[in-house]
mmCIF file of the N, C-alpha and C atoms, coordinates in Angstrom:
data_MODEL
# 
_entry.id   MODEL 
# 
loop_
_atom_site.group_PDB 
_atom_site.id 
_atom_site.type_symbol 
_atom_site.label_atom_id 
_atom_site.label_alt_id 
_atom_site.label_comp_id 
_atom_site.label_asym_id 
_atom_site.label_entity_id 
_atom_site.label_seq_id 
_atom_site.pdbx_PDB_ins_code 
_atom_site.Cartn_x 
_atom_site.Cartn_y 
_atom_site.Cartn_z 
_atom_site.occupancy 
_atom_site.B_iso_or_equiv 
_atom_site.pdbx_formal_charge 
_atom_site.auth_seq_id 
_atom_site.auth_comp_id 
_atom_site.auth_asym_id 
_atom_site.auth_atom_id 
_atom_site.pdbx_PDB_model_num 
ATOM 1   N N  . MET A 1 1  ? -10.846 4.318   1.640   1.00 0.00 ? 1  MET A N  1 
ATOM 2   C CA . MET A 1 1  ? -10.449 3.198   1.174   1.00 0.00 ? 1  MET A CA 1 
ATOM 3   C C  . MET A 1 1  ? -9.782  2.097   1.328   1.00 0.00 ? 1  MET A C  1 
ATOM 4   N N  . LYS A 1 2  ? -10.524 0.454   0.851   1.00 0.00 ? 2  LYS A N  1 
ATOM 5   C CA . LYS A 1 2  ? -10.086 -0.590  0.873   1.00 0.00 ? 2  LYS A CA 1 
ATOM 6   C C  . LYS A 1 2  ? -8.274  -0.491  0.052   1.00 0.00 ? 2  LYS A C  1 
ATOM 7   N N  . ASN A 1 3  ? -7.688  -1.364  1.078   1.00 0.00 ? 3  ASN A N  1 
ATOM 8   C CA . ASN A 1 3  ? -6.321  -2.053  0.314   1.00 0.00 ? 3  ASN A CA 1 
ATOM 9   C C  . ASN A 1 3  ? -5.582  -2.904  1.152   1.00 0.00 ? 3  ASN A C  1 
ATOM 10  N N  . VAL A 1 4  ? -5.547  -3.637  0.168   1.00 0.00 ? 4  VAL A N  1 
ATOM 11  C CA . VAL A 1 4  ? -4.412  -5.017  1.144   1.00 0.00 ? 4  VAL A CA 1 
ATOM 12  C C  . VAL A 1 4  ? -2.760  -4.595  1.256   1.00 0.00 ? 4  VAL A C  1 
ATOM 13  N N  . VAL A 1 5  ? -2.511  -3.634  1.315   1.00 0.00 ? 5  VAL A N  1 
ATOM 14  C CA . VAL A 1 5  ? -1.220  -2.661  1.567   1.00 0.00 ? 5  VAL A CA 1 
ATOM 15  C C  . VAL A 1 5  ? -0.603  -3.937  3.511   1.00 0.00 ? 5  VAL A C  1 
ATOM 16  N N  . LYS A 1 6  ? -1.998  -3.846  3.773   1.00 0.00 ? 6  LYS A N  1 
ATOM 17  C CA . LYS A 1 6  ? -0.463  -4.547  4.971   1.00 0.00 ? 6  LYS A CA 1 
ATOM 18  C C  . LYS A 1 6  ? -0.826  -5.950  4.233   1.00 0.00 ? 6  LYS A C  1 
ATOM 19  N N  . TYR A 1 7  ? -1.846  -6.674  4.464   1.00 0.00 ? 7  TYR A N  1 
ATOM 20  C CA . TYR A 1 7  ? -1.530  -7.963  3.576   1.00 0.00 ? 7  TYR A CA 1 
ATOM 21  C C  . TYR A 1 7  ? -0.558  -8.341  2.357   1.00 0.00 ? 7  TYR A C  1 
ATOM 22  N N  . LEU A 1 8  ? -0.052  -7.610  1.971   1.00 0.00 ? 8  LEU A N  1 
ATOM 23  C CA . LEU A 1 8  ? 0.668   -7.413  0.990   1.00 0.00 ? 8  LEU A CA 1 
ATOM 24  C C  . LEU A 1 8  ? 1.968   -7.617  1.434   1.00 0.00 ? 8  LEU A C  1 
ATOM 25  N N  . ARG A 1 9  ? 2.471   -6.425  2.379   1.00 0.00 ? 9  ARG A N  1 
ATOM 26  C CA . ARG A 1 9  ? 3.701   -5.971  2.760   1.00 0.00 ? 9  ARG A CA 1 
ATOM 27  C C  . ARG A 1 9  ? 3.715   -7.173  4.224   1.00 0.00 ? 9  ARG A C  1 
ATOM 28  N N  . ARG A 1 10 ? 2.897   -7.579  5.040   1.00 0.00 ? 10 ARG A N  1 
ATOM 29  C CA . ARG A 1 10 ? 3.936   -8.652  5.766   1.00 0.00 ? 10 ARG A CA 1 
ATOM 30  C C  . ARG A 1 10 ? 3.508   -10.300 5.149   1.00 0.00 ? 10 ARG A C  1 
ATOM 31  N N  . SER A 1 11 ? 3.582   -10.385 3.861   1.00 0.00 ? 11 SER A N  1 
ATOM 32  C CA . SER A 1 11 ? 3.235   -11.137 3.593   1.00 0.00 ? 11 SER A CA 1 
ATOM 33  C C  . SER A 1 11 ? 4.666   -12.243 3.470   1.00 0.00 ? 11 SER A C  1 
ATOM 34  N N  . LYS A 1 12 ? 4.955   -13.885 2.923   1.00 0.00 ? 12 LYS A N  1 
ATOM 35  C CA . LYS A 1 12 ? 5.815   -14.186 3.029   1.00 0.00 ? 12 LYS A CA 1 
ATOM 36  C C  . LYS A 1 12 ? 7.012   -13.585 2.139   1.00 0.00 ? 12 LYS A C  1 
ATOM 37  N N  . ASP A 1 13 ? 6.396   -13.484 0.506   1.00 0.00 ? 13 ASP A N  1 
ATOM 38  C CA . ASP A 1 13 ? 6.601   -13.226 -0.856  1.00 0.00 ? 13 ASP A CA 1 
ATOM 39  C C  . ASP A 1 13 ? 7.966   -11.362 0.162   1.00 0.00 ? 13 ASP A C  1 
ATOM 40  N N  . PHE A 1 14 ? 7.486   -10.908 0.782   1.00 0.00 ? 14 PHE A N  1 
ATOM 41  C CA . PHE A 1 14 ? 7.426   -9.459  1.009   1.00 0.00 ? 14 PHE A CA 1 
ATOM 42  C C  . PHE A 1 14 ? 8.223   -9.156  2.545   1.00 0.00 ? 14 PHE A C  1 
ATOM 43  N N  . ASP A 1 15 ? 7.517   -9.171  3.852   1.00 0.00 ? 15 ASP A N  1 
ATOM 44  C CA . ASP A 1 15 ? 7.861   -9.423  5.332   1.00 0.00 ? 15 ASP A CA 1 
ATOM 45  C C  . ASP A 1 15 ? 8.918   -8.135  5.172   1.00 0.00 ? 15 ASP A C  1 
ATOM 46  N N  . MET A 1 16 ? 8.217   -7.261  5.201   1.00 0.00 ? 16 MET A N  1 
ATOM 47  C CA . MET A 1 16 ? 8.614   -5.523  5.353   1.00 0.00 ? 16 MET A CA 1 
ATOM 48  C C  . MET A 1 16 ? 7.583   -5.224  6.134   1.00 0.00 ? 16 MET A C  1 
ATOM 49  N N  . THR A 1 17 ? 8.656   -3.513  7.348   1.00 0.00 ? 17 THR A N  1 
ATOM 50  C CA . THR A 1 17 ? 7.438   -2.692  7.875   1.00 0.00 ? 17 THR A CA 1 
ATOM 51  C C  . THR A 1 17 ? 7.329   -1.254  7.072   1.00 0.00 ? 17 THR A C  1 
ATOM 52  N N  . GLN A 1 18 ? 5.816   -1.085  8.254   1.00 0.00 ? 18 GLN A N  1 
ATOM 53  C CA . GLN A 1 18 ? 5.711   0.271   7.295   1.00 0.00 ? 18 GLN A CA 1 
ATOM 54  C C  . GLN A 1 18 ? 6.963   1.112   6.820   1.00 0.00 ? 18 GLN A C  1 
ATOM 55  N N  . GLU A 1 19 ? 7.990   0.785   8.593   1.00 0.00 ? 19 GLU A N  1 
ATOM 56  C CA . GLU A 1 19 ? 9.236   2.232   7.973   1.00 0.00 ? 19 GLU A CA 1 
ATOM 57  C C  . GLU A 1 19 ? 9.920   2.007   6.134   1.00 0.00 ? 19 GLU A C  1 
ATOM 58  N N  . GLU A 1 20 ? 9.647   0.327   6.652   1.00 0.00 ? 20 GLU A N  1 
ATOM 59  C CA . GLU A 1 20 ? 11.008  -0.740  4.933   1.00 0.00 ? 20 GLU A CA 1 
ATOM 60  C C  . GLU A 1 20 ? 9.923   -0.633  3.624   1.00 0.00 ? 20 GLU A C  1 
ATOM 61  N N  . LEU A 1 21 ? 8.387   0.393   3.819   1.00 0.00 ? 21 LEU A N  1 
ATOM 62  C CA . LEU A 1 21 ? 7.736   0.556   2.385   1.00 0.00 ? 21 LEU A CA 1 
ATOM 63  C C  . LEU A 1 21 ? 7.844   1.446   2.836   1.00 0.00 ? 21 LEU A C  1 
ATOM 64  N N  . GLY A 1 22 ? 7.551   2.119   3.379   1.00 0.00 ? 22 GLY A N  1 
ATOM 65  C CA . GLY A 1 22 ? 7.298   4.057   3.269   1.00 0.00 ? 22 GLY A CA 1 
ATOM 66  C C  . GLY A 1 22 ? 8.547   4.598   3.032   1.00 0.00 ? 22 GLY A C  1 
ATOM 67  N N  . LYS A 1 23 ? 10.063  3.668   2.801   1.00 0.00 ? 23 LYS A N  1 
ATOM 68  C CA . LYS A 1 23 ? 11.424  4.221   2.932   1.00 0.00 ? 23 LYS A CA 1 
ATOM 69  C C  . LYS A 1 23 ? 11.501  3.919   1.288   1.00 0.00 ? 23 LYS A C  1 
ATOM 70  N N  . LYS A 1 24 ? 11.317  3.334   0.668   1.00 0.00 ? 24 LYS A N  1 
ATOM 71  C CA . LYS A 1 24 ? 11.203  1.975   -0.714  1.00 0.00 ? 24 LYS A CA 1 
ATOM 72  C C  . LYS A 1 24 ? 10.367  3.402   -2.014  1.00 0.00 ? 24 LYS A C  1 
ATOM 73  N N  . ILE A 1 25 ? 9.158   3.698   -0.890  1.00 0.00 ? 25 ILE A N  1 
ATOM 74  C CA . ILE A 1 25 ? 8.432   4.378   -1.580  1.00 0.00 ? 25 ILE A CA 1 
ATOM 75  C C  . ILE A 1 25 ? 8.856   6.276   -0.982  1.00 0.00 ? 25 ILE A C  1 
ATOM 76  N N  . GLY A 1 26 ? 9.587   6.862   -0.395  1.00 0.00 ? 26 GLY A N  1 
ATOM 77  C CA . GLY A 1 26 ? 9.890   7.800   -0.148  1.00 0.00 ? 26 GLY A CA 1 
ATOM 78  C C  . GLY A 1 26 ? 8.932   9.253   0.494   1.00 0.00 ? 26 GLY A C  1 
ATOM 79  N N  . VAL A 1 27 ? 7.911   7.791   1.488   1.00 0.00 ? 27 VAL A N  1 
ATOM 80  C CA . VAL A 1 27 ? 6.894   8.325   1.794   1.00 0.00 ? 27 VAL A CA 1 
ATOM 81  C C  . VAL A 1 27 ? 7.601   7.504   3.644   1.00 0.00 ? 27 VAL A C  1 
ATOM 82  N N  . SER A 1 28 ? 6.518   8.544   5.230   1.00 0.00 ? 28 SER A N  1 
ATOM 83  C CA . SER A 1 28 ? 7.044   8.435   6.384   1.00 0.00 ? 28 SER A CA 1 
ATOM 84  C C  . SER A 1 28 ? 5.802   7.121   7.269   1.00 0.00 ? 28 SER A C  1 
ATOM 85  N N  . LYS A 1 29 ? 6.640   6.501   8.036   1.00 0.00 ? 29 LYS A N  1 
ATOM 86  C CA . LYS A 1 29 ? 5.981   5.016   8.332   1.00 0.00 ? 29 LYS A CA 1 
ATOM 87  C C  . LYS A 1 29 ? 4.070   5.667   8.708   1.00 0.00 ? 29 LYS A C  1 
ATOM 88  N N  . ALA A 1 30 ? 3.680   7.241   9.364   1.00 0.00 ? 30 ALA A N  1 
ATOM 89  C CA . ALA A 1 30 ? 2.752   7.681   9.339   1.00 0.00 ? 30 ALA A CA 1 
ATOM 90  C C  . ALA A 1 30 ? 2.232   7.233   8.333   1.00 0.00 ? 30 ALA A C  1 
ATOM 91  N N  . THR A 1 31 ? 2.086   7.849   7.018   1.00 0.00 ? 31 THR A N  1 
ATOM 92  C CA . THR A 1 31 ? 2.027   7.438   6.060   1.00 0.00 ? 31 THR A CA 1 
ATOM 93  C C  . THR A 1 31 ? 1.138   6.395   5.628   1.00 0.00 ? 31 THR A C  1 
ATOM 94  N N  . ILE A 1 32 ? 2.488   5.847   5.298   1.00 0.00 ? 32 ILE A N  1 
ATOM 95  C CA . ILE A 1 32 ? 1.965   4.205   4.894   1.00 0.00 ? 32 ILE A CA 1 
ATOM 96  C C  . ILE A 1 32 ? 0.805   3.509   6.328   1.00 0.00 ? 32 ILE A C  1 
ATOM 97  N N  . SER A 1 33 ? 0.866   4.140   8.130   1.00 0.00 ? 33 SER A N  1 
ATOM 98  C CA . SER A 1 33 ? -0.365  3.458   9.160   1.00 0.00 ? 33 SER A CA 1 
ATOM 99  C C  . SER A 1 33 ? -1.669  4.180   8.112   1.00 0.00 ? 33 SER A C  1 
ATOM 100 N N  . ALA A 1 34 ? -1.351  5.530   7.949   1.00 0.00 ? 34 ALA A N  1 
ATOM 101 C CA . ALA A 1 34 ? -3.154  5.904   7.355   1.00 0.00 ? 34 ALA A CA 1 
ATOM 102 C C  . ALA A 1 34 ? -3.470  4.980   6.492   1.00 0.00 ? 34 ALA A C  1 
ATOM 103 N N  . ILE A 1 35 ? -2.664  4.775   5.123   1.00 0.00 ? 35 ILE A N  1 
ATOM 104 C CA . ILE A 1 35 ? -3.032  4.298   3.926   1.00 0.00 ? 35 ILE A CA 1 
ATOM 105 C C  . ILE A 1 35 ? -3.263  2.941   4.291   1.00 0.00 ? 35 ILE A C  1 
ATOM 106 N N  . GLU A 1 36 ? -2.254  2.251   5.669   1.00 0.00 ? 36 GLU A N  1 
ATOM 107 C CA . GLU A 1 36 ? -3.275  0.425   5.709   1.00 0.00 ? 36 GLU A CA 1 
ATOM 108 C C  . GLU A 1 36 ? -4.762  0.410   6.857   1.00 0.00 ? 36 GLU A C  1 
ATOM 109 N N  . ASN A 1 37 ? -4.706  1.282   7.255   1.00 0.00 ? 37 ASN A N  1 
ATOM 110 C CA . ASN A 1 37 ? -6.091  2.105   8.293   1.00 0.00 ? 37 ASN A CA 1 
ATOM 111 C C  . ASN A 1 37 ? -7.053  2.989   6.643   1.00 0.00 ? 37 ASN A C  1 
ATOM 112 N N  . GLY A 1 38 ? -7.374  3.020   5.890   1.00 0.00 ? 38 GLY A N  1 
ATOM 113 C CA . GLY A 1 38 ? -8.037  3.699   4.181   1.00 0.00 ? 38 GLY A CA 1 
ATOM 114 C C  . GLY A 1 38 ? -7.894  4.493   4.404   1.00 0.00 ? 38 GLY A C  1 
ATOM 115 N N  . GLY A 1 39 ? -6.792  5.736   4.562   1.00 0.00 ? 39 GLY A N  1 
ATOM 116 C CA . GLY A 1 39 ? -6.787  6.857   4.244   1.00 0.00 ? 39 GLY A CA 1 
ATOM 117 C C  . GLY A 1 39 ? -6.573  6.576   2.911   1.00 0.00 ? 39 GLY A C  1 
ATOM 118 N N  . ASN A 1 40 ? -7.297  7.559   1.734   1.00 0.00 ? 40 ASN A N  1 
ATOM 119 C CA . ASN A 1 40 ? -6.866  8.033   0.145   1.00 0.00 ? 40 ASN A CA 1 
ATOM 120 C C  . ASN A 1 40 ? -5.397  8.564   0.259   1.00 0.00 ? 40 ASN A C  1 
ATOM 121 N N  . PRO A 1 41 ? -4.628  7.611   -1.046  1.00 0.00 ? 41 PRO A N  1 
ATOM 122 C CA . PRO A 1 41 ? -3.123  7.980   -0.827  1.00 0.00 ? 41 PRO A CA 1 
ATOM 123 C C  . PRO A 1 41 ? -3.658  8.422   -2.325  1.00 0.00 ? 41 PRO A C  1 
ATOM 124 N N  . SER A 1 42 ? -2.151  9.200   -2.416  1.00 0.00 ? 42 SER A N  1 
ATOM 125 C CA . SER A 1 42 ? -2.720  10.176  -3.721  1.00 0.00 ? 42 SER A CA 1 
ATOM 126 C C  . SER A 1 42 ? -1.997  9.012   -5.340  1.00 0.00 ? 42 SER A C  1 
ATOM 127 N N  . ALA A 1 43 ? -2.529  9.279   -5.915  1.00 0.00 ? 43 ALA A N  1 
ATOM 128 C CA . ALA A 1 43 ? -2.558  8.423   -6.905  1.00 0.00 ? 43 ALA A CA 1 
ATOM 129 C C  . ALA A 1 43 ? -0.698  8.044   -7.371  1.00 0.00 ? 43 ALA A C  1 
ATOM 130 N N  . LYS A 1 44 ? -0.597  8.661   -7.008  1.00 0.00 ? 44 LYS A N  1 
ATOM 131 C CA . LYS A 1 44 ? 1.784   8.536   -7.264  1.00 0.00 ? 44 LYS A CA 1 
ATOM 132 C C  . LYS A 1 44 ? 1.931   8.063   -6.675  1.00 0.00 ? 44 LYS A C  1 
ATOM 133 N N  . ILE A 1 45 ? 1.120   7.924   -5.093  1.00 0.00 ? 45 ILE A N  1 
ATOM 134 C CA . ILE A 1 45 ? 1.421   6.869   -3.750  1.00 0.00 ? 45 ILE A CA 1 
ATOM 135 C C  . ILE A 1 45 ? 1.945   5.614   -4.246  1.00 0.00 ? 45 ILE A C  1 
ATOM 136 N N  . MET A 1 46 ? -0.109  5.587   -5.028  1.00 0.00 ? 46 MET A N  1 
ATOM 137 C CA . MET A 1 46 ? -0.857  4.177   -5.655  1.00 0.00 ? 46 MET A CA 1 
ATOM 138 C C  . MET A 1 46 ? 0.282   3.800   -6.585  1.00 0.00 ? 46 MET A C  1 
ATOM 139 N N  . LEU A 1 47 ? 1.131   4.100   -7.405  1.00 0.00 ? 47 LEU A N  1 
ATOM 140 C CA . LEU A 1 47 ? 1.713   3.506   -9.205  1.00 0.00 ? 47 LEU A CA 1 
ATOM 141 C C  . LEU A 1 47 ? 2.936   2.704   -8.009  1.00 0.00 ? 47 LEU A C  1 
ATOM 142 N N  . LYS A 1 48 ? 3.284   4.225   -6.393  1.00 0.00 ? 48 LYS A N  1 
ATOM 143 C CA . LYS A 1 48 ? 4.467   3.647   -6.102  1.00 0.00 ? 48 LYS A CA 1 
ATOM 144 C C  . LYS A 1 48 ? 4.831   2.342   -5.450  1.00 0.00 ? 48 LYS A C  1 
ATOM 145 N N  . ILE A 1 49 ? 3.443   2.284   -4.633  1.00 0.00 ? 49 ILE A N  1 
ATOM 146 C CA . ILE A 1 49 ? 3.183   1.025   -4.097  1.00 0.00 ? 49 ILE A CA 1 
ATOM 147 C C  . ILE A 1 49 ? 2.659   -0.353  -4.710  1.00 0.00 ? 49 ILE A C  1 
ATOM 148 N N  . ALA A 1 50 ? 2.343   0.084   -6.131  1.00 0.00 ? 50 ALA A N  1 
ATOM 149 C CA . ALA A 1 50 ? 2.485   -1.104  -6.386  1.00 0.00 ? 50 ALA A CA 1 
ATOM 150 C C  . ALA A 1 50 ? 2.829   -1.963  -7.127  1.00 0.00 ? 50 ALA A C  1 
ATOM 151 N N  . GLU A 1 51 ? 4.097   -0.577  -7.528  1.00 0.00 ? 51 GLU A N  1 
ATOM 152 C CA . GLU A 1 51 ? 5.287   -1.366  -8.899  1.00 0.00 ? 51 GLU A CA 1 
ATOM 153 C C  . GLU A 1 51 ? 6.328   -1.664  -7.443  1.00 0.00 ? 51 GLU A C  1 
ATOM 154 N N  . VAL A 1 52 ? 6.506   -1.363  -6.391  1.00 0.00 ? 52 VAL A N  1 
ATOM 155 C CA . VAL A 1 52 ? 7.191   -2.352  -5.306  1.00 0.00 ? 52 VAL A CA 1 
ATOM 156 C C  . VAL A 1 52 ? 6.440   -3.711  -4.722  1.00 0.00 ? 52 VAL A C  1 
ATOM 157 N N  . PHE A 1 53 ? 5.149   -3.506  -5.089  1.00 0.00 ? 53 PHE A N  1 
ATOM 158 C CA . PHE A 1 53 ? 4.638   -5.002  -5.628  1.00 0.00 ? 53 PHE A CA 1 
ATOM 159 C C  . PHE A 1 53 ? 4.194   -5.542  -6.360  1.00 0.00 ? 53 PHE A C  1 
ATOM 160 N N  . ASN A 1 54 ? 4.939   -5.300  -7.407  1.00 0.00 ? 54 ASN A N  1 
ATOM 161 C CA . ASN A 1 54 ? 5.225   -6.445  -8.606  1.00 0.00 ? 54 ASN A CA 1 
ATOM 162 C C  . ASN A 1 54 ? 3.425   -6.445  -8.649  1.00 0.00 ? 54 ASN A C  1 
ATOM 163 N N  . LYS A 1 55 ? 2.725   -5.248  -8.429  1.00 0.00 ? 55 LYS A N  1 
ATOM 164 C CA . LYS A 1 55 ? 0.652   -5.826  -8.970  1.00 0.00 ? 55 LYS A CA 1 
ATOM 165 C C  . LYS A 1 55 ? -0.030  -4.314  -9.683  1.00 0.00 ? 55 LYS A C  1 
ATOM 166 N N  . ASP A 1 56 ? -0.797  -4.789  -9.961  1.00 0.00 ? 56 ASP A N  1 
ATOM 167 C CA . ASP A 1 56 ? -1.799  -3.199  -11.045 1.00 0.00 ? 56 ASP A CA 1 
ATOM 168 C C  . ASP A 1 56 ? -2.557  -2.542  -9.488  1.00 0.00 ? 56 ASP A C  1 
ATOM 169 N N  . PRO A 1 57 ? -2.145  -1.205  -9.742  1.00 0.00 ? 57 PRO A N  1 
ATOM 170 C CA . PRO A 1 57 ? -3.286  -0.166  -8.611  1.00 0.00 ? 57 PRO A CA 1 
ATOM 171 C C  . PRO A 1 57 ? -4.568  -1.281  -9.003  1.00 0.00 ? 57 PRO A C  1 
ATOM 172 N N  . ARG A 1 58 ? -5.224  -1.684  -9.259  1.00 0.00 ? 58 ARG A N  1 
ATOM 173 C CA . ARG A 1 58 ? -6.795  -2.405  -9.256  1.00 0.00 ? 58 ARG A CA 1 
ATOM 174 C C  . ARG A 1 58 ? -5.947  -3.219  -7.963  1.00 0.00 ? 58 ARG A C  1 
ATOM 175 N N  . GLU A 1 59 ? -5.486  -3.726  -8.593  1.00 0.00 ? 59 GLU A N  1 
ATOM 176 C CA . GLU A 1 59 ? -5.217  -5.409  -6.819  1.00 0.00 ? 59 GLU A CA 1 
ATOM 177 C C  . GLU A 1 59 ? -5.120  -4.865  -5.958  1.00 0.00 ? 59 GLU A C  1 
ATOM 178 N N  . ILE A 1 60 ? -4.823  -3.653  -5.633  1.00 0.00 ? 60 ILE A N  1 
ATOM 179 C CA . ILE A 1 60 ? -3.813  -3.548  -4.428  1.00 0.00 ? 60 ILE A CA 1 
ATOM 180 C C  . ILE A 1 60 ? -5.296  -2.391  -3.630  1.00 0.00 ? 60 ILE A C  1 
ATOM 181 N N  . PHE A 1 61 ? -5.508  -1.610  -4.379  1.00 0.00 ? 61 PHE A N  1 
ATOM 182 C CA . PHE A 1 61 ? -6.802  -0.689  -3.896  1.00 0.00 ? 61 PHE A CA 1 
ATOM 183 C C  . PHE A 1 61 ? -7.627  -0.817  -4.987  1.00 0.00 ? 61 PHE A C  1 
ATOM 184 N N  . PHE A 1 62 ? -9.434  -0.343  -3.745  1.00 0.00 ? 62 PHE A N  1 
ATOM 185 C CA . PHE A 1 62 ? -11.138 -0.473  -4.724  1.00 0.00 ? 62 PHE A CA 1 
ATOM 186 C C  . PHE A 1 62 ? -11.776 -0.068  -3.716  1.00 0.00 ? 62 PHE A C  1 
ATOM 187 N N  . LEU A 1 63 ? -12.287 0.184   -3.532  1.00 0.00 ? 63 LEU A N  1 
ATOM 188 C CA . LEU A 1 63 ? -13.831 1.273   -3.676  1.00 0.00 ? 63 LEU A CA 1 
ATOM 189 C C  . LEU A 1 63 ? -14.203 0.449   -2.393  1.00 0.00 ? 63 LEU A C  1 
ATOM 190 N N  . ASP A 1 64 ? -14.782 0.944   -1.601  1.00 0.00 ? 64 ASP A N  1 
ATOM 191 C CA . ASP A 1 64 ? -15.514 0.610   -0.089  1.00 0.00 ? 64 ASP A CA 1 
ATOM 192 C C  . ASP A 1 64 ? -15.912 -0.731  -0.942  1.00 0.00 ? 64 ASP A C  1 
ATOM 193 N N  . ASP A 1 65 ? -17.341 -0.148  -1.925  1.00 0.00 ? 65 ASP A N  1 
ATOM 194 C CA . ASP A 1 65 ? -18.464 -0.946  -1.960  1.00 0.00 ? 65 ASP A CA 1 
ATOM 195 C C  . ASP A 1 65 ? -18.164 -1.565  -3.504  1.00 0.00 ? 65 ASP A C  1 
ATOM 196 N N  . VAL A 1 66 ? -16.910 -2.302  -3.518  1.00 0.00 ? 66 VAL A N  1 
ATOM 197 C CA . VAL A 1 66 ? -16.942 -3.465  -5.001  1.00 0.00 ? 66 VAL A CA 1 
ATOM 198 C C  . VAL A 1 66 ? -16.404 -4.432  -3.460  1.00 0.00 ? 66 VAL A C  1 
ATOM 199 N N  . ILE A 1 67 ? -17.349 -5.371  -4.740  1.00 0.00 ? 67 ILE A N  1 
ATOM 200 C CA . ILE A 1 67 ? -16.996 -7.137  -3.802  1.00 0.00 ? 67 ILE A CA 1 
ATOM 201 C C  . ILE A 1 67 ? -16.087 -7.863  -4.637  1.00 0.00 ? 67 ILE A C  1 
# 
């Protein structure tokens, strides 16, 4: 699943490490890395990430075939 988690995490508005994001949502750095590399997070994790970035999950996560 494609996503813009890494872009948002590293943006000037948030500027956080994978570990910091993981701590905010209660997962490991490795989980954040897997998500950023195309892993499929659970709906619960997607919602938590969306909440951190104050965005709709559909703005962050999308299917590979969506343009």
